[in-house]
Backbone bond lengths (Angstrom), bond angles and torsions (degrees), N, CA, C in turn:
res aa  C-N    CA-C-N  psi(-1)  N-CA   C-N-CA  omega(-1)  CA-C   N-CA-C  phi
1 M - - - 1.448 - - 1.519 108.86 -
2 S 1.297 115.79 131.96 1.454 121.74 179.94 1.525 109.80 -88.80
3 Y 1.325 116.25 145.95 1.456 120.54 179.57 1.522 111.41 -117.31
4 L 1.310 117.09 20.44 1.457 120.37 -176.93 1.521 112.49 -84.20
5 D 1.314 118.27 -28.00 1.475 122.85 -176.47 1.524 111.51 49.85
6 D 1.303 115.94 44.30 1.464 121.48 -176.84 1.526 108.60 -130.62
7 P 1.336 118.54 122.67 1.464 120.25 -179.00 1.524 113.18 -64.59
8 R 1.329 118.33 -14.84 1.462 119.95 178.78 1.528 111.73 -65.08
9 V 1.330 116.78 -22.13 1.470 120.62 176.95 1.523 109.61 -63.82
10 L 1.324 116.81 -44.22 1.469 121.07 177.64 1.519 110.39 -61.41
11 F 1.320 116.71 -45.71 1.462 119.89 -176.60 1.527 111.66 -68.28
12 A 1.316 117.64 -32.23 1.474 120.68 175.18 1.526 109.94 -66.72
13 A 1.328 116.53 -41.66 1.473 119.99 177.97 1.529 110.34 -65.18
14 E 1.332 116.43 -37.74 1.460 120.18 179.61 1.532 111.09 -68.04
15 R 1.328 117.31 -38.18 1.476 120.42 176.02 1.523 110.83 -63.12
16 T 1.318 116.32 -37.84 1.462 120.06 177.18 1.526 110.55 -65.16
17 L 1.326 116.99 -42.40 1.466 120.72 176.15 1.527 110.28 -58.73
18 L 1.324 116.91 -45.02 1.461 120.27 -178.88 1.526 111.94 -66.50
19 A 1.323 117.28 -33.68 1.466 120.05 176.59 1.533 110.40 -65.17
20 W 1.333 116.40 -42.81 1.466 119.12 176.82 1.526 110.66 -67.36
21 Q 1.330 116.36 -32.91 1.461 120.31 177.90 1.531 110.32 -63.72
22 R 1.325 116.93 -42.76 1.472 120.56 176.71 1.519 111.06 -63.09
23 T 1.317 116.40 -39.26 1.467 119.98 177.59 1.524 110.79 -62.97
24 A 1.320 116.92 -43.31 1.463 121.00 178.72 1.523 111.04 -63.00
25 I 1.330 117.31 -42.58 1.465 121.01 178.94 1.522 110.49 -64.12
26 A 1.328 117.17 -39.90 1.471 120.71 178.68 1.523 110.63 -64.23
27 L 1.328 117.82 -43.08 1.469 120.64 177.73 1.527 110.95 -62.66
28 M 1.322 116.70 -42.64 1.461 120.60 179.93 1.524 110.85 -65.62
29 G 1.312 116.72 -43.08 1.463 120.37 178.74 1.516 111.88 -63.63
30 F 1.320 116.20 -42.90 1.458 119.87 178.40 1.528 110.51 -65.29
31 G 1.326 117.28 -38.49 1.466 120.80 176.95 1.518 111.70 -62.64
32 F 1.333 116.69 -40.74 1.460 120.90 177.77 1.522 110.62 -62.94
33 V 1.336 116.77 -45.37 1.467 121.19 -179.33 1.526 110.72 -63.69
34 V 1.320 117.06 -44.09 1.472 120.31 -179.90 1.527 110.36 -62.99
35 E 1.318 116.80 -42.73 1.472 119.62 -179.01 1.523 110.44 -64.36
36 R 1.302 117.71 -41.87 1.463 121.16 -179.11 1.523 112.84 -76.79
37 F 1.314 118.01 -13.09 1.459 120.86 179.73 1.526 111.19 -63.55
38 G 1.323 117.26 -32.71 1.459 121.13 176.45 1.523 111.83 -60.66
39 L 1.323 116.35 -40.87 1.467 120.04 177.11 1.528 111.00 -66.53
40 F 1.331 116.06 -38.82 1.464 120.64 177.89 1.530 110.52 -61.44
41 L 1.311 116.96 -43.25 1.469 120.16 178.78 1.525 111.16 -62.26
42 R 1.311 116.22 -38.83 1.458 120.15 178.81 1.529 110.88 -64.08
43 M 1.327 116.97 -41.03 1.465 120.76 179.17 1.526 111.25 -66.89
44 V 1.302 117.65 -43.25 1.462 121.73 -176.76 1.520 111.41 -67.88
45 S 1.318 116.76 -42.91 1.462 119.82 -176.85 1.524 112.39 -80.05
46 Q 1.317 118.21 -14.37 1.460 124.78 -178.78 1.524 112.53 53.55
47 Q 1.311 115.40 32.67 1.460 121.18 173.24 1.526 108.25 -145.75
48 P 1.289 116.94 153.83 1.462 118.30 -177.62 1.529 111.10 -67.80
49 L 1.305 115.22 141.65 1.463 120.42 175.10 1.516 109.38 -80.40
50 N 1.320 115.80 148.39 1.458 116.60 175.77 1.521 109.35 -75.89
51 A 1.306 116.28 168.64 1.468 121.26 -172.52 1.520 112.07 -63.24
52 S 1.317 118.03 -35.30 1.466 118.94 -178.00 1.516 111.43 -70.21
53 Q 1.341 118.37 -36.09 1.461 120.29 178.28 1.525 110.57 -66.81
54 R 1.308 117.00 -46.81 1.463 121.14 -179.67 1.525 110.71 -69.37
55 G 1.316 116.34 -39.40 1.460 120.34 -178.37 1.517 112.87 -63.14
56 F 1.322 116.80 -37.89 1.469 119.84 -178.95 1.521 110.84 -63.75
57 S 1.335 117.53 -49.13 1.464 119.17 -179.35 1.528 111.02 -67.13
58 L 1.323 116.56 -35.47 1.466 119.93 178.53 1.518 110.94 -62.52
59 W 1.328 117.40 -53.81 1.462 120.13 -173.76 1.521 112.64 -72.69
60 L 1.322 117.93 -31.74 1.459 119.63 174.98 1.530 110.39 -68.06
61 G 1.312 116.98 -42.96 1.459 120.65 177.50 1.516 112.62 -63.27
62 V 1.327 116.42 -43.01 1.469 120.69 178.52 1.527 110.05 -64.75
63 A 1.331 117.00 -39.98 1.469 119.71 178.50 1.523 111.19 -62.78
64 L 1.325 117.52 -39.91 1.462 120.13 178.34 1.528 111.56 -68.49
65 L 1.323 117.17 -36.84 1.466 120.13 175.56 1.526 111.34 -63.06
66 V 1.314 116.46 -44.65 1.470 120.53 179.54 1.528 110.60 -66.74
67 L 1.322 116.99 -39.11 1.465 120.38 177.04 1.530 110.71 -62.65
68 G 1.324 117.16 -42.72 1.464 120.67 176.62 1.520 111.80 -61.76
69 A 1.319 116.80 -40.66 1.470 120.59 177.80 1.527 110.34 -64.18
70 A 1.322 116.92 -41.53 1.471 120.46 179.19 1.530 110.90 -63.94
71 V 1.322 117.06 -41.95 1.469 120.69 178.13 1.527 110.17 -61.78
72 A 1.315 117.28 -42.03 1.469 120.82 179.98 1.526 111.23 -62.56
73 V 1.326 116.76 -45.42 1.468 120.28 -178.41 1.528 111.02 -68.30
74 L 1.331 117.27 -45.18 1.465 119.82 -178.66 1.528 111.99 -63.91
75 S 1.323 116.73 -39.29 1.467 118.73 179.27 1.526 110.81 -67.71
76 A 1.314 117.28 -36.38 1.471 120.09 177.59 1.527 110.92 -65.76
77 L 1.316 116.76 -42.48 1.464 119.65 178.72 1.528 111.21 -65.55
78 Q 1.322 116.64 -39.44 1.463 120.68 178.16 1.530 110.46 -63.60
79 F 1.320 117.01 -43.18 1.464 121.02 178.88 1.528 110.67 -62.25
80 R 1.325 116.44 -41.07 1.468 119.76 178.45 1.519 111.26 -60.24
81 S 1.329 116.69 -40.76 1.464 118.68 -179.66 1.531 111.36 -68.34
82 V 1.324 117.16 -33.82 1.467 119.73 176.48 1.526 110.13 -67.37
83 I 1.318 117.62 -41.90 1.466 121.82 -179.27 1.524 110.91 -61.86
84 R 1.328 116.87 -38.03 1.471 119.68 -179.76 1.534 111.65 -63.29
85 G 1.338 116.81 -27.27 1.455 120.33 -178.66 1.512 114.62 -86.31
86 L 1.315 118.02 -3.10 1.460 120.52 -178.62 1.529 111.25 -86.73
87 G 1.315 115.43 151.20 1.462 120.75 178.48 1.521 111.66 -88.68
88 E 1.342 115.14 176.14 1.466 120.38 -178.78 1.517 112.90 -63.12
89 K 1.323 117.60 -35.10 1.459 120.71 -177.40 1.518 112.31 -72.89
90 E 1.315 116.13 -18.95 1.470 119.81 -177.42 1.519 112.99 -87.27
91 I 1.310 117.14 -16.58 1.466 121.08 178.86 1.530 107.56 -111.84
92 P 1.326 117.56 114.25 1.470 119.56 179.83 1.526 111.36 -60.17
93 R 1.313 115.52 144.11 1.461 120.77 -178.68 1.529 110.21 -60.67
94 G 1.314 116.94 131.65 1.455 122.19 177.97 1.522 114.36 81.93
95 Y 1.330 117.87 3.66 1.467 120.71 -178.66 1.522 109.35 -81.38
96 W 1.305 116.97 129.65 1.460 122.06 -178.76 1.519 108.81 -87.79
97 T 1.291 116.70 106.68 1.469 120.76 -176.95 1.525 112.64 -88.06
98 Q 1.305 117.89 -11.59 1.472 119.75 -172.33 1.525 114.46 -97.99
99 I 1.318 119.25 -0.27 1.462 120.70 -177.84 1.533 110.55 -63.96
100 G 1.318 117.01 -47.96 1.462 120.77 179.54 1.519 112.24 -62.59
101 V 1.318 115.92 -36.31 1.465 120.60 179.04 1.522 110.17 -63.46
102 W 1.323 116.29 -48.67 1.466 119.65 -178.52 1.529 111.37 -67.86
103 L 1.309 116.93 -34.55 1.461 119.51 175.68 1.520 110.61 -62.23
104 N 1.328 117.08 -40.94 1.468 120.12 177.16 1.528 111.28 -63.06
105 F 1.321 117.29 -41.21 1.464 119.74 178.53 1.534 110.98 -64.64
106 I 1.322 116.98 -39.05 1.473 120.41 177.71 1.521 110.63 -65.32
107 L 1.337 116.87 -43.62 1.473 120.42 177.01 1.521 111.42 -59.30
108 A 1.320 116.44 -42.13 1.459 120.33 178.67 1.531 110.96 -63.33
109 A 1.323 116.83 -41.28 1.469 120.14 179.13 1.524 111.06 -64.55
110 V 1.329 117.29 -40.56 1.470 120.89 178.39 1.530 110.17 -64.43
111 A 1.325 117.17 -43.17 1.467 120.66 179.65 1.523 110.85 -63.36
112 L 1.317 117.40 -42.80 1.464 119.89 178.90 1.523 111.50 -67.19
113 A 1.333 117.17 -36.62 1.465 120.02 176.90 1.525 110.69 -64.57
114 L 1.328 117.32 -41.28 1.471 120.62 176.16 1.518 111.33 -62.54
115 A 1.326 116.80 -43.17 1.462 120.72 179.86 1.525 110.75 -61.31
116 V 1.323 116.11 -44.67 1.477 120.10 178.47 1.521 109.98 -63.45
117 H 1.322 117.24 -42.86 1.467 120.93 179.04 1.537 111.23 -60.12
118 F 1.333 116.52 -45.23 1.467 119.95 -179.40 1.524 111.23 -62.94
119 V 1.316 117.01 -41.39 1.470 120.18 -178.86 1.526 110.57 -68.81
120 L 1.323 117.39 -42.88 1.466 120.26 -176.95 1.537 112.18 -73.85
121 S 1.333 116.84 -30.01 1.471 118.51 -179.58 1.512 112.18 -80.09
122 E 1.307 117.82 -10.32 1.470 121.22 178.45 1.497 107.82 -70.18
């Protein structure tokens, strides 16, 4: 329980959530680029890639997507626990504290769906 009675505590926690959200998006984006890099190599070389070349970019990209999803979920859960510890004076009346949390869960679901799609389409 916080004893500061200052709404800036909520906004600091929300900024931290958004920073982790950006990190998760960056990991997911990098995972997508790495996974698709195998296809780019195939197009440029105009010959089929062997399984080890394609497999490396696939599994590294999928791992980065899953890592980004995990970061999004963990940061949302951490933010929720911080919000539970705040008092009434620290949360402005009518302020929606759960939007960032749900956005993180949606981002995680999209990343996991992409990872599943990449693995199944291989």
